[in-house]
PDBQT receptor file of N, H, CA, C and O in Angstrom, charges set to zero:
ATOM      1  N   MET A   1     102.978  22.793 141.215  1.00  0.00    +0.000 N 
ATOM      2  CA  MET A   1     102.011  22.807 140.356  1.00  0.00    +0.000 C 
ATOM      3  C   MET A   1     102.085  23.882 139.291  1.00  0.00    +0.000 C 
ATOM      4  O   MET A   1     102.002  25.037 139.708  1.00  0.00    +0.000 OA
ATOM      5  N   MET A   2     102.209  23.722 138.141  1.00  0.00    +0.000 N 
ATOM      6  H   MET A   2     102.276  22.784 137.802  1.00  0.00    +0.000 HD
ATOM      7  CA  MET A   2     102.462  24.686 137.056  1.00  0.00    +0.000 C 
ATOM      8  C   MET A   2     101.215  25.571 136.801  1.00  0.00    +0.000 C 
ATOM      9  O   MET A   2     100.181  24.972 136.507  1.00  0.00    +0.000 OA
ATOM     10  N   GLY A   3     101.187  26.797 136.871  1.00  0.00    +0.000 N 
ATOM     11  H   GLY A   3     102.027  27.284 137.110  1.00  0.00    +0.000 HD
ATOM     12  CA  GLY A   3     100.001  27.745 136.176  1.00  0.00    +0.000 C 
ATOM     13  C   GLY A   3      99.156  28.211 137.793  1.00  0.00    +0.000 C 
ATOM     14  O   GLY A   3      98.205  28.992 137.755  1.00  0.00    +0.000 OA
ATOM     15  N   SER A   4      99.573  27.715 138.920  1.00  0.00    +0.000 N 
ATOM     16  H   SER A   4     100.346  27.081 138.950  1.00  0.00    +0.000 HD
ATOM     17  CA  SER A   4      98.884  28.133 140.123  1.00  0.00    +0.000 C 
ATOM     18  C   SER A   4      99.542  29.412 140.690  1.00  0.00    +0.000 C 
ATOM     19  O   SER A   4     100.772  29.447 140.720  1.00  0.00    +0.000 OA
ATOM     20  N   THR A   5      98.891  30.373 141.101  1.00  0.00    +0.000 N 
ATOM     21  H   THR A   5      97.891  30.345 141.076  1.00  0.00    +0.000 HD
ATOM     22  CA  THR A   5      99.356  31.652 141.655  1.00  0.00    +0.000 C 
ATOM     23  C   THR A   5      98.791  31.649 143.119  1.00  0.00    +0.000 C 
ATOM     24  O   THR A   5      97.578  31.573 143.314  1.00  0.00    +0.000 OA
ATOM     25  N   SER A   6      99.684  31.733 144.126  1.00  0.00    +0.000 N 
ATOM     26  H   SER A   6     100.669  31.795 143.968  1.00  0.00    +0.000 HD
ATOM     27  CA  SER A   6      99.494  32.054 145.271  1.00  0.00    +0.000 C 
ATOM     28  C   SER A   6      99.873  33.465 145.862  1.00  0.00    +0.000 C 
ATOM     29  O   SER A   6     100.477  34.285 145.171  1.00  0.00    +0.000 OA
ATOM     30  N   TRP A   7      99.515  33.710 147.103  1.00  0.00    +0.000 N 
ATOM     31  H   TRP A   7      99.024  33.044 147.664  1.00  0.00    +0.000 HD
ATOM     32  CA  TRP A   7     100.225  35.026 147.575  1.00  0.00    +0.000 C 
ATOM     33  C   TRP A   7     101.394  35.150 147.644  1.00  0.00    +0.000 C 
ATOM     34  O   TRP A   7     101.864  36.288 147.653  1.00  0.00    +0.000 OA
ATOM     35  N   VAL A   8     102.310  33.911 147.722  1.00  0.00    +0.000 N 
ATOM     36  H   VAL A   8     101.929  32.987 147.715  1.00  0.00    +0.000 HD
ATOM     37  CA  VAL A   8     103.883  34.077 147.866  1.00  0.00    +0.000 C 
ATOM     38  C   VAL A   8     104.451  34.547 146.556  1.00  0.00    +0.000 C 
ATOM     39  O   VAL A   8     105.349  35.388 146.523  1.00  0.00    +0.000 OA
ATOM     40  N   HIS A   9     103.876  33.949 145.365  1.00  0.00    +0.000 N 
ATOM     41  H   HIS A   9     103.147  33.266 145.392  1.00  0.00    +0.000 HD
ATOM     42  CA  HIS A   9     104.361  34.372 144.026  1.00  0.00    +0.000 C 
ATOM     43  C   HIS A   9     104.146  35.619 143.748  1.00  0.00    +0.000 C 
ATOM     44  O   HIS A   9     104.916  36.165 142.958  1.00  0.00    +0.000 OA
ATOM     45  N   TRP A  10     102.947  36.435 144.383  1.00  0.00    +0.000 N 
ATOM     46  H   TRP A  10     102.322  35.991 145.024  1.00  0.00    +0.000 HD
ATOM     47  CA  TRP A  10     102.637  37.938 144.126  1.00  0.00    +0.000 C 
ATOM     48  C   TRP A  10     103.539  38.481 144.933  1.00  0.00    +0.000 C 
ATOM     49  O   TRP A  10     104.132  39.465 144.490  1.00  0.00    +0.000 OA
ATOM     50  N   ALA A  11     103.833  38.063 146.117  1.00  0.00    +0.000 N 
ATOM     51  H   ALA A  11     103.352  37.264 146.477  1.00  0.00    +0.000 HD
ATOM     52  CA  ALA A  11     105.082  38.631 146.871  1.00  0.00    +0.000 C 
ATOM     53  C   ALA A  11     106.192  38.872 146.226  1.00  0.00    +0.000 C 
ATOM     54  O   ALA A  11     106.645  39.976 145.922  1.00  0.00    +0.000 OA
ATOM     55  N   ILE A  12     106.705  37.661 145.982  1.00  0.00    +0.000 N 
ATOM     56  H   ILE A  12     106.337  36.764 146.230  1.00  0.00    +0.000 HD
ATOM     57  CA  ILE A  12     108.036  37.729 145.187  1.00  0.00    +0.000 C 
ATOM     58  C   ILE A  12     108.067  38.722 144.008  1.00  0.00    +0.000 C 
ATOM     59  O   ILE A  12     108.981  39.519 143.799  1.00  0.00    +0.000 OA
ATOM     60  N   LEU A  13     106.912  38.567 143.237  1.00  0.00    +0.000 N 
ATOM     61  H   LEU A  13     106.169  37.920 143.408  1.00  0.00    +0.000 HD
ATOM     62  CA  LEU A  13     106.927  39.686 141.903  1.00  0.00    +0.000 C 
ATOM     63  C   LEU A  13     106.908  40.996 142.534  1.00  0.00    +0.000 C 
ATOM     64  O   LEU A  13     107.550  41.870 141.952  1.00  0.00    +0.000 OA
ATOM     65  N   LEU A  14     106.359  41.282 143.505  1.00  0.00    +0.000 N 
ATOM     66  H   LEU A  14     105.837  40.572 143.979  1.00  0.00    +0.000 HD
ATOM     67  CA  LEU A  14     106.184  42.778 144.155  1.00  0.00    +0.000 C 
ATOM     68  C   LEU A  14     107.792  43.049 144.299  1.00  0.00    +0.000 C 
ATOM     69  O   LEU A  14     108.331  43.845 143.529  1.00  0.00    +0.000 OA
ATOM     70  N   VAL A  15     108.484  42.417 145.231  1.00  0.00    +0.000 N 
ATOM     71  H   VAL A  15     108.046  41.771 145.856  1.00  0.00    +0.000 HD
ATOM     72  CA  VAL A  15     109.762  42.484 145.677  1.00  0.00    +0.000 C 
ATOM     73  C   VAL A  15     110.594  42.866 144.525  1.00  0.00    +0.000 C 
ATOM     74  O   VAL A  15     111.399  43.794 144.594  1.00  0.00    +0.000 OA
ATOM     75  N   VAL A  16     110.367  42.000 143.227  1.00  0.00    +0.000 N 
ATOM     76  H   VAL A  16     109.713  41.246 143.171  1.00  0.00    +0.000 HD
ATOM     77  CA  VAL A  16     111.411  42.108 142.324  1.00  0.00    +0.000 C 
ATOM     78  C   VAL A  16     111.194  43.415 141.567  1.00  0.00    +0.000 C 
ATOM     79  O   VAL A  16     112.125  44.098 141.139  1.00  0.00    +0.000 OA
ATOM     80  N   VAL A  17     109.843  43.729 141.424  1.00  0.00    +0.000 N 
ATOM     81  H   VAL A  17     109.087  43.175 141.771  1.00  0.00    +0.000 HD
ATOM     82  CA  VAL A  17     109.429  44.992 140.935  1.00  0.00    +0.000 C 
ATOM     83  C   VAL A  17     109.919  46.252 141.599  1.00  0.00    +0.000 C 
ATOM     84  O   VAL A  17     110.292  47.232 140.954  1.00  0.00    +0.000 OA
ATOM     85  N   ILE A  18     109.903  46.187 142.909  1.00  0.00    +0.000 N 
ATOM     86  H   ILE A  18     109.599  45.391 143.432  1.00  0.00    +0.000 HD
ATOM     87  CA  ILE A  18     110.343  47.402 143.840  1.00  0.00    +0.000 C 
ATOM     88  C   ILE A  18     111.736  47.521 143.410  1.00  0.00    +0.000 C 
ATOM     89  O   ILE A  18     112.159  48.579 142.943  1.00  0.00    +0.000 OA
ATOM     90  N   LEU A  19     112.719  46.121 143.594  1.00  0.00    +0.000 N 
ATOM     91  H   LEU A  19     112.376  45.262 143.973  1.00  0.00    +0.000 HD
ATOM     92  CA  LEU A  19     113.966  46.343 143.539  1.00  0.00    +0.000 C 
ATOM     93  C   LEU A  19     114.422  46.791 141.916  1.00  0.00    +0.000 C 
ATOM     94  O   LEU A  19     115.353  47.544 141.631  1.00  0.00    +0.000 OA
ATOM     95  N   ILE A  20     113.681  46.246 141.152  1.00  0.00    +0.000 N 
ATOM     96  H   ILE A  20     112.924  45.634 141.384  1.00  0.00    +0.000 HD
ATOM     97  CA  ILE A  20     114.029  47.002 139.664  1.00  0.00    +0.000 C 
ATOM     98  C   ILE A  20     113.556  48.526 139.400  1.00  0.00    +0.000 C 
ATOM     99  O   ILE A  20     114.213  49.233 138.635  1.00  0.00    +0.000 OA
ATOM    100  N   PHE A  21     112.504  48.970 139.993  1.00  0.00    +0.000 N 
ATOM    101  H   PHE A  21     111.970  48.396 140.615  1.00  0.00    +0.000 HD
ATOM    102  CA  PHE A  21     112.017  50.331 139.565  1.00  0.00    +0.000 C 
ATOM    103  C   PHE A  21     112.467  51.196 140.627  1.00  0.00    +0.000 C 
ATOM    104  O   PHE A  21     112.822  52.353 140.400  1.00  0.00    +0.000 OA
ATOM    105  N   GLY A  22     112.467  50.571 142.026  1.00  0.00    +0.000 N 
ATOM    106  H   GLY A  22     112.179  49.631 142.210  1.00  0.00    +0.000 HD
ATOM    107  CA  GLY A  22     112.610  51.614 143.175  1.00  0.00    +0.000 C 
ATOM    108  C   GLY A  22     111.025  52.059 143.470  1.00  0.00    +0.000 C 
ATOM    109  O   GLY A  22     110.023  51.999 142.757  1.00  0.00    +0.000 OA
ATOM    110  N   THR A  23     111.250  52.550 144.886  1.00  0.00    +0.000 N 
ATOM    111  H   THR A  23     112.063  52.598 145.465  1.00  0.00    +0.000 HD
ATOM    112  CA  THR A  23     109.716  53.049 145.304  1.00  0.00    +0.000 C 
ATOM    113  C   THR A  23     109.443  54.461 144.772  1.00  0.00    +0.000 C 
ATOM    114  O   THR A  23     108.316  54.779 144.393  1.00  0.00    +0.000 OA
ATOM    115  N   LYS A  24     110.311  55.166 144.752  1.00  0.00    +0.000 N 
ATOM    116  H   LYS A  24     111.227  54.908 145.061  1.00  0.00    +0.000 HD
ATOM    117  CA  LYS A  24     110.066  56.624 144.299  1.00  0.00    +0.000 C 
ATOM    118  C   LYS A  24     109.453  56.440 142.882  1.00  0.00    +0.000 C 
ATOM    119  O   LYS A  24     108.348  56.922 142.636  1.00  0.00    +0.000 OA
ATOM    120  N   LYS A  25     110.073  55.831 142.061  1.00  0.00    +0.000 N 
ATOM    121  H   LYS A  25     110.971  55.439 142.261  1.00  0.00    +0.000 HD
ATOM    122  CA  LYS A  25     109.685  55.988 140.529  1.00  0.00    +0.000 C 
ATOM    123  C   LYS A  25     108.291  55.187 140.226  1.00  0.00    +0.000 C 
ATOM    124  O   LYS A  25     107.579  55.320 139.231  1.00  0.00    +0.000 OA
ATOM    125  N   LEU A  26     108.079  54.278 141.397  1.00  0.00    +0.000 N 
ATOM    126  H   LEU A  26     108.657  54.170 142.205  1.00  0.00    +0.000 HD
ATOM    127  CA  LEU A  26     106.726  53.469 141.674  1.00  0.00    +0.000 C 
ATOM    128  C   LEU A  26     105.589  54.503 141.757  1.00  0.00    +0.000 C 
ATOM    129  O   LEU A  26     104.552  54.524 141.093  1.00  0.00    +0.000 OA
ATOM    130  N   GLY A  27     105.933  55.217 142.557  1.00  0.00    +0.000 N 
ATOM    131  H   GLY A  27     106.775  55.200 143.097  1.00  0.00    +0.000 HD
ATOM    132  CA  GLY A  27     105.061  56.151 143.294  1.00  0.00    +0.000 C 
ATOM    133  C   GLY A  27     104.643  57.447 142.151  1.00  0.00    +0.000 C 
ATOM    134  O   GLY A  27     103.549  58.008 142.217  1.00  0.00    +0.000 OA
ATOM    135  N   ASN A  28     105.418  57.716 141.385  1.00  0.00    +0.000 N 
ATOM    136  H   ASN A  28     106.306  57.260 141.331  1.00  0.00    +0.000 HD
ATOM    137  CA  ASN A  28     105.551  58.743 140.194  1.00  0.00    +0.000 C 
ATOM    138  C   ASN A  28     104.562  58.102 139.245  1.00  0.00    +0.000 C 
ATOM    139  O   ASN A  28     103.571  58.690 138.814  1.00  0.00    +0.000 OA
ATOM    140  N   MET A  29     104.948  56.672 138.903  1.00  0.00    +0.000 N 
ATOM    141  H   MET A  29     105.753  56.194 139.253  1.00  0.00    +0.000 HD
ATOM    142  CA  MET A  29     104.303  56.210 137.844  1.00  0.00    +0.000 C 
ATOM    143  C   MET A  29     102.880  55.928 138.326  1.00  0.00    +0.000 C 
ATOM    144  O   MET A  29     102.059  55.870 137.410  1.00  0.00    +0.000 OA
ATOM    145  N   GLY A  30     102.361  55.721 139.683  1.00  0.00    +0.000 N 
ATOM    146  H   GLY A  30     103.029  55.768 140.426  1.00  0.00    +0.000 HD
ATOM    147  CA  GLY A  30     100.909  55.577 140.177  1.00  0.00    +0.000 C 
ATOM    148  C   GLY A  30     100.404  56.808 139.899  1.00  0.00    +0.000 C 
ATOM    149  O   GLY A  30      99.460  56.925 139.117  1.00  0.00    +0.000 OA
ATOM    150  N   SER A  31     100.981  57.878 140.516  1.00  0.00    +0.000 N 
ATOM    151  H   SER A  31     101.748  57.783 141.151  1.00  0.00    +0.000 HD
ATOM    152  CA  SER A  31     100.174  59.200 140.470  1.00  0.00    +0.000 C 
ATOM    153  C   SER A  31     100.062  59.661 138.851  1.00  0.00    +0.000 C 
ATOM    154  O   SER A  31      99.015  60.149 138.424  1.00  0.00    +0.000 OA
ATOM    155  N   ASP A  32     100.975  59.505 138.185  1.00  0.00    +0.000 N 
ATOM    156  H   ASP A  32     101.825  59.108 138.531  1.00  0.00    +0.000 HD
ATOM    157  CA  ASP A  32     100.918  59.829 136.587  1.00  0.00    +0.000 C 
ATOM    158  C   ASP A  32      99.570  59.015 135.922  1.00  0.00    +0.000 C 
ATOM    159  O   ASP A  32      98.771  59.505 135.124  1.00  0.00    +0.000 OA
ATOM    160  N   ILE A  33      99.548  57.656 136.472  1.00  0.00    +0.000 N 
ATOM    161  H   ILE A  33     100.197  57.258 137.120  1.00  0.00    +0.000 HD
ATOM    162  CA  ILE A  33      98.396  56.787 135.851  1.00  0.00    +0.000 C 
ATOM    163  C   ILE A  33      97.025  57.331 136.365  1.00  0.00    +0.000 C 
ATOM    164  O   ILE A  33      96.003  57.333 135.678  1.00  0.00    +0.000 OA
ATOM    165  N   GLY A  34      97.123  57.854 137.815  1.00  0.00    +0.000 N 
ATOM    166  H   GLY A  34      97.953  57.853 138.373  1.00  0.00    +0.000 HD
ATOM    167  CA  GLY A  34      95.788  58.338 138.370  1.00  0.00    +0.000 C 
ATOM    168  C   GLY A  34      95.344  59.561 137.493  1.00  0.00    +0.000 C 
ATOM    169  O   GLY A  34      94.182  59.688 137.109  1.00  0.00    +0.000 OA
ATOM    170  N   LYS A  35      96.310  60.421 137.210  1.00  0.00    +0.000 N 
ATOM    171  H   LYS A  35      97.255  60.318 137.522  1.00  0.00    +0.000 HD
ATOM    172  CA  LYS A  35      96.006  61.743 136.631  1.00  0.00    +0.000 C 
ATOM    173  C   LYS A  35      95.521  61.127 135.208  1.00  0.00    +0.000 C 
ATOM    174  O   LYS A  35      94.492  61.689 134.830  1.00  0.00    +0.000 OA
ATOM    175  N   ALA A  36      95.922  60.261 134.438  1.00  0.00    +0.000 N 
ATOM    176  H   ALA A  36      96.758  59.805 134.745  1.00  0.00    +0.000 HD
ATOM    177  CA  ALA A  36      95.713  59.969 133.174  1.00  0.00    +0.000 C 
ATOM    178  C   ALA A  36      94.154  59.543 132.988  1.00  0.00    +0.000 C 
ATOM    179  O   ALA A  36      93.416  59.905 132.072  1.00  0.00    +0.000 OA
ATOM    180  N   VAL A  37      93.777  58.544 134.260  1.00  0.00    +0.000 N 
ATOM    181  H   VAL A  37      94.377  58.250 135.004  1.00  0.00    +0.000 HD
ATOM    182  CA  VAL A  37      92.442  58.024 134.166  1.00  0.00    +0.000 C 
ATOM    183  C   VAL A  37      91.573  59.276 134.536  1.00  0.00    +0.000 C 
ATOM    184  O   VAL A  37      90.577  59.560 133.870  1.00  0.00    +0.000 OA
ATOM    185  N   LYS A  38      91.906  59.888 135.427  1.00  0.00    +0.000 N 
ATOM    186  H   LYS A  38      92.715  59.658 135.968  1.00  0.00    +0.000 HD
ATOM    187  CA  LYS A  38      91.094  61.251 135.801  1.00  0.00    +0.000 C 
ATOM    188  C   LYS A  38      90.969  62.030 134.591  1.00  0.00    +0.000 C 
ATOM    189  O   LYS A  38      89.825  62.404 134.336  1.00  0.00    +0.000 OA
ATOM    190  N   GLY A  39      91.914  62.369 133.761  1.00  0.00    +0.000 N 
ATOM    191  H   GLY A  39      92.844  62.065 133.967  1.00  0.00    +0.000 HD
ATOM    192  CA  GLY A  39      91.587  62.972 132.579  1.00  0.00    +0.000 C 
ATOM    193  C   GLY A  39      90.722  62.415 131.503  1.00  0.00    +0.000 C 
ATOM    194  O   GLY A  39      89.860  62.983 130.831  1.00  0.00    +0.000 OA
ATOM    195  N   PHE A  40      91.172  61.075 131.481  1.00  0.00    +0.000 N 
ATOM    196  H   PHE A  40      91.871  60.613 132.027  1.00  0.00    +0.000 HD
ATOM    197  CA  PHE A  40      90.064  60.019 130.656  1.00  0.00    +0.000 C 
ATOM    198  C   PHE A  40      88.635  60.417 130.942  1.00  0.00    +0.000 C 
ATOM    199  O   PHE A  40      87.912  60.912 130.078  1.00  0.00    +0.000 OA
ATOM    200  N   LYS A  41      88.247  60.181 132.197  1.00  0.00    +0.000 N 
ATOM    201  H   LYS A  41      88.835  59.778 132.899  1.00  0.00    +0.000 HD
ATOM    202  CA  LYS A  41      86.904  60.266 132.693  1.00  0.00    +0.000 C 
ATOM    203  C   LYS A  41      86.406  61.558 132.493  1.00  0.00    +0.000 C 
ATOM    204  O   LYS A  41      85.196  61.669 132.293  1.00  0.00    +0.000 OA
ATOM    205  N   ASP A  42      87.226  62.710 132.512  1.00  0.00    +0.000 N 
ATOM    206  H   ASP A  42      88.208  62.619 132.674  1.00  0.00    +0.000 HD
ATOM    207  CA  ASP A  42      86.773  63.937 132.433  1.00  0.00    +0.000 C 
ATOM    208  C   ASP A  42      86.280  64.049 131.054  1.00  0.00    +0.000 C 
ATOM    209  O   ASP A  42      85.157  64.481 130.797  1.00  0.00    +0.000 OA
ATOM    210  N   GLY A  43      87.209  63.619 130.077  1.00  0.00    +0.000 N 
ATOM    211  H   GLY A  43      88.122  63.268 130.286  1.00  0.00    +0.000 HD
ATOM    212  CA  GLY A  43      87.116  63.786 128.660  1.00  0.00    +0.000 C 
ATOM    213  C   GLY A  43      85.861  62.836 128.294  1.00  0.00    +0.000 C 
ATOM    214  O   GLY A  43      85.126  63.301 127.423  1.00  0.00    +0.000 OA
ATOM    215  N   VAL A  44      85.532  61.687 128.778  1.00  0.00    +0.000 N 
ATOM    216  H   VAL A  44      86.129  61.309 129.486  1.00  0.00    +0.000 HD
ATOM    217  CA  VAL A  44      84.491  61.053 128.149  1.00  0.00    +0.000 C 
ATOM    218  C   VAL A  44      83.172  61.701 128.900  1.00  0.00    +0.000 C 
ATOM    219  O   VAL A  44      82.124  61.484 128.291  1.00  0.00    +0.000 OA
ATOM    220  N   LYS A  45      83.071  62.312 129.881  1.00  0.00    +0.000 N 
ATOM    221  H   LYS A  45      83.922  62.489 130.376  1.00  0.00    +0.000 HD
ATOM    222  CA  LYS A  45      81.941  63.184 130.480  1.00  0.00    +0.000 C 
ATOM    223  C   LYS A  45      81.962  64.269 129.743  1.00  0.00    +0.000 C 
ATOM    224  O   LYS A  45      80.854  64.804 129.785  1.00  0.00    +0.000 OA
ATOM    225  N   GLY A  46      82.802  64.914 129.004  1.00  0.00    +0.000 N 
ATOM    226  H   GLY A  46      83.702  64.479 128.970  1.00  0.00    +0.000 HD
ATOM    227  CA  GLY A  46      82.771  66.297 128.414  1.00  0.00    +0.000 C 
ATOM    228  C   GLY A  46      83.582  67.262 129.001  1.00  0.00    +0.000 C 
ATOM    229  O   GLY A  46      84.052  68.068 128.198  1.00  0.00    +0.000 OA
ATOM    230  N   GLY A  47      83.930  67.437 130.351  1.00  0.00    +0.000 N 
ATOM    231  H   GLY A  47      83.548  66.782 131.003  1.00  0.00    +0.000 HD
ATOM    232  CA  GLY A  47      84.729  68.084 131.187  1.00  0.00    +0.000 C 
ATOM    233  C   GLY A  47      84.620  69.687 130.946  1.00  0.00    +0.000 C 
ATOM    234  O   GLY A  47      85.473  70.541 131.187  1.00  0.00    +0.000 OA
ATOM    235  N   GLU A  48      83.261  69.850 130.374  1.00  0.00    +0.000 N 
ATOM    236  H   GLU A  48      82.568  69.156 130.179  1.00  0.00    +0.000 HD
ATOM    237  CA  GLU A  48      82.963  71.436 130.142  1.00  0.00    +0.000 C 
ATOM    238  C   GLU A  48      82.568  71.840 131.412  1.00  0.00    +0.000 C 
ATOM    239  O   GLU A  48      82.138  72.994 131.399  1.00  0.00    +0.000 OA
ATOM    240  N   GLU A  49      82.557  71.273 132.574  1.00  0.00    +0.000 N 
ATOM    241  H   GLU A  49      82.907  70.336 132.584  1.00  0.00    +0.000 HD
ATOM    242  CA  GLU A  49      82.336  71.799 133.756  1.00  0.00    +0.000 C 
ATOM    243  C   GLU A  49      83.176  72.489 134.337  1.00  0.00    +0.000 C 
ATOM    244  O   GLU A  49      82.839  73.466 135.006  1.00  0.00    +0.000 OA
ATOM    245  N   ASP A  50      84.478  72.096 134.187  1.00  0.00    +0.000 N 
ATOM    246  H   ASP A  50      84.752  71.303 133.643  1.00  0.00    +0.000 HD
ATOM    247  CA  ASP A  50      85.660  72.860 134.836  1.00  0.00    +0.000 C 
ATOM    248  C   ASP A  50      86.419  73.840 133.891  1.00  0.00    +0.000 C 
ATOM    249  O   ASP A  50      87.465  74.441 134.134  1.00  0.00    +0.000 OA
ATOM    250  N   LYS A  51      85.821  73.862 133.000  1.00  0.00    +0.000 N 
ATOM    251  H   LYS A  51      84.971  73.373 132.803  1.00  0.00    +0.000 HD
ATOM    252  CA  LYS A  51      86.467  75.179 132.053  1.00  0.00    +0.000 C 
ATOM    253  C   LYS A  51      85.917  76.570 132.680  1.00  0.00    +0.000 C 
ATOM    254  O   LYS A  51      84.802  76.813 133.141  1.00  0.00    +0.000 OA
ATOM    255  N   PRO A  52      86.977  77.348 132.558  1.00  0.00    +0.000 N 
ATOM    256  CA  PRO A  52      86.484  78.858 133.071  1.00  0.00    +0.000 C 
ATOM    257  C   PRO A  52      85.470  79.417 132.043  1.00  0.00    +0.000 C 
ATOM    258  O   PRO A  52      85.394  79.071 130.864  1.00  0.00    +0.000 OA
ATOM    259  N   ALA A  53      84.759  80.269 132.630  1.00  0.00    +0.000 N 
ATOM    260  H   ALA A  53      84.821  80.549 133.588  1.00  0.00    +0.000 HD
ATOM    261  CA  ALA A  53      83.713  81.097 131.602  1.00  0.00    +0.000 C 
ATOM    262  C   ALA A  53      84.580  81.974 130.834  1.00  0.00    +0.000 C 
ATOM    263  O   ALA A  53      85.636  82.336 131.352  1.00  0.00    +0.000 OA
ATOM    264  N   ALA A  54      84.274  82.359 129.674  1.00  0.00    +0.000 N 
ATOM    265  H   ALA A  54      83.416  82.065 129.253  1.00  0.00    +0.000 HD
ATOM    266  CA  ALA A  54      84.550  83.356 128.586  1.00  0.00    +0.000 C 
ATOM    267  C   ALA A  54      84.287  84.770 129.310  1.00  0.00    +0.000 C 
ATOM    268  O   ALA A  54      83.287  85.029 129.979  1.00  0.00    +0.000 OA
ATOM    269  N   PRO A  55      85.248  85.542 129.083  1.00  0.00    +0.000 N 
ATOM    270  CA  PRO A  55      84.731  86.827 129.604  1.00  0.00    +0.000 C 
ATOM    271  C   PRO A  55      83.413  87.484 128.600  1.00  0.00    +0.000 C 
ATOM    272  O   PRO A  55      83.344  87.226 127.399  1.00  0.00    +0.000 OA
ATOM    273  N   ALA A  56      82.668  88.136 129.137  1.00  0.00    +0.000 N 
ATOM    274  H   ALA A  56      82.725  88.345 130.114  1.00  0.00    +0.000 HD
ATOM    275  CA  ALA A  56      81.715  88.790 128.319  1.00  0.00    +0.000 C 
ATOM    276  C   ALA A  56      82.141  89.814 127.477  1.00  0.00    +0.000 C 
ATOM    277  O   ALA A  56      83.130  90.488 127.765  1.00  0.00    +0.000 OA
ATOM    278  N   PRO A  57      81.401  90.022 126.329  1.00  0.00    +0.000 N 
ATOM    279  CA  PRO A  57      81.999  90.788 125.095  1.00  0.00    +0.000 C 
ATOM    280  C   PRO A  57      81.795  92.326 125.681  1.00  0.00    +0.000 C 
ATOM    281  O   PRO A  57      80.757  92.700 126.226  1.00  0.00    +0.000 OA
ATOM    282  N   GLY A  58      82.967  93.150 125.471  1.00  0.00    +0.000 N 
ATOM    283  H   GLY A  58      83.811  92.846 125.028  1.00  0.00    +0.000 HD
ATOM    284  CA  GLY A  58      82.905  94.294 125.980  1.00  0.00    +0.000 C 
ATOM    285  C   GLY A  58      83.518  94.496 127.423  1.00  0.00    +0.000 C 
ATOM    286  O   GLY A  58      83.365  95.488 128.136  1.00  0.00    +0.000 OA
ATOM    287  N   THR A  59      84.132  93.527 127.666  1.00  0.00    +0.000 N 
ATOM    288  H   THR A  59      84.256  92.722 127.087  1.00  0.00    +0.000 HD
ATOM    289  CA  THR A  59      84.941  93.790 129.021  1.00  0.00    +0.000 C 
ATOM    290  C   THR A  59      86.396  93.836 128.756  1.00  0.00    +0.000 C 
ATOM    291  O   THR A  59      86.954  93.366 127.765  1.00  0.00    +0.000 OA
ATOM    292  N   ILE A  60      86.964  94.466 129.771  1.00  0.00    +0.000 N 
ATOM    293  H   ILE A  60      86.512  94.848 130.576  1.00  0.00    +0.000 HD
ATOM    294  CA  ILE A  60      88.459  94.821 129.518  1.00  0.00    +0.000 C 
ATOM    295  C   ILE A  60      89.229  93.979 130.441  1.00  0.00    +0.000 C 
ATOM    296  O   ILE A  60      88.920  93.862 131.627  1.00  0.00    +0.000 OA
ATOM    297  N   ASP A  61      90.206  93.408 129.911  1.00  0.00    +0.000 N 
ATOM    298  H   ASP A  61      90.457  93.503 128.947  1.00  0.00    +0.000 HD
ATOM    299  CA  ASP A  61      91.376  92.374 130.844  1.00  0.00    +0.000 C 
ATOM    300  C   ASP A  61      92.043  93.196 131.559  1.00  0.00    +0.000 C 
ATOM    301  O   ASP A  61      92.672  94.129 131.061  1.00  0.00    +0.000 OA
ATOM    302  N   VAL A  62      91.985  92.934 132.911  1.00  0.00    +0.000 N 
ATOM    303  H   VAL A  62      91.474  92.176 133.315  1.00  0.00    +0.000 HD
ATOM    304  CA  VAL A  62      92.737  93.892 133.734  1.00  0.00    +0.000 C 
ATOM    305  C   VAL A  62      94.044  93.229 134.020  1.00  0.00    +0.000 C 
ATOM    306  O   VAL A  62      94.783  93.881 134.758  1.00  0.00    +0.000 OA
ATOM    307  N   ASP A  63      94.558  91.916 133.541  1.00  0.00    +0.000 N 
ATOM    308  H   ASP A  63      93.958  91.386 132.942  1.00  0.00    +0.000 HD
ATOM    309  CA  ASP A  63      95.732  91.476 133.918  1.00  0.00    +0.000 C 
ATOM    310  C   ASP A  63      96.598  91.765 132.975  1.00  0.00    +0.000 C 
ATOM    311  O   ASP A  63      97.179  90.811 132.457  1.00  0.00    +0.000 OA
ATOM    312  N   THR A  64      96.872  92.975 132.563  1.00  0.00    +0.000 N 
ATOM    313  H   THR A  64      96.400  93.750 132.984  1.00  0.00    +0.000 HD
ATOM    314  CA  THR A  64      97.669  93.363 131.374  1.00  0.00    +0.000 C 
ATOM    315  C   THR A  64      99.223  93.793 132.148  1.00  0.00    +0.000 C 
ATOM    316  O   THR A  64      99.228  94.014 133.359  1.00  0.00    +0.000 OA
ATOM    317  N   LYS A  65     100.262  93.868 131.489  1.00  0.00    +0.000 N 
ATOM    318  H   LYS A  65     100.258  93.689 130.506  1.00  0.00    +0.000 HD
ATOM    319  CA  LYS A  65     101.456  94.099 132.197  1.00  0.00    +0.000 C 
ATOM    320  C   LYS A  65     101.867  95.590 132.070  1.00  0.00    +0.000 C 
ATOM    321  O   LYS A  65     101.626  96.261 131.066  1.00  0.00    +0.000 OA
ATOM    322  N   GLU A  66     102.420  95.989 133.024  1.00  0.00    +0.000 N 
ATOM    323  H   GLU A  66     102.616  95.445 133.839  1.00  0.00    +0.000 HD
ATOM    324  CA  GLU A  66     102.805  97.534 132.888  1.00  0.00    +0.000 C 
ATOM    325  C   GLU A  66     104.060  97.721 132.106  1.00  0.00    +0.000 C 
ATOM    326  O   GLU A  66     104.938  96.858 132.092  1.00  0.00    +0.000 OA
ATOM    327  N   LYS A  67     104.165  99.073 131.325  1.00  0.00    +0.000 N 
ATOM    328  H   LYS A  67     103.452  99.774 131.336  1.00  0.00    +0.000 HD
ATOM    329  CA  LYS A  67     105.393  99.101 130.539  1.00  0.00    +0.000 C 
ATOM    330  C   LYS A  67     106.349  99.903 131.562  1.00  0.00    +0.000 C 
ATOM    331  O   LYS A  67     105.982 100.778 132.345  1.00  0.00    +0.000 OA
ATOM    332  N   LYS A  68     107.472  99.479 131.406  1.00  0.00    +0.000 N 
ATOM    333  H   LYS A  68     107.771  98.767 130.770  1.00  0.00    +0.000 HD
ATOM    334  CA  LYS A  68     108.676 100.104 132.369  1.00  0.00    +0.000 C 
ATOM    335  C   LYS A  68     109.428 100.838 131.390  1.00  0.00    +0.000 C 
ATOM    336  O   LYS A  68     110.434 101.463 131.725  1.00  0.00    +0.000 OA
TER     337      LYS A  68
């Protein structure tokens, strides 16, 4: 029947996608999409909770490099 989708159709499609892209590339794409969605959610929330606090005025930055 035209237009019907069963689990067999989805299984065949999944096998074809895995053969074309490979499992490693699919895993990388999945993690990249997850990071993008997390970044989008943080952006919608405002994401200001994760930002480090700015140093107070008058403090000295101790992460300076030594001269040689």
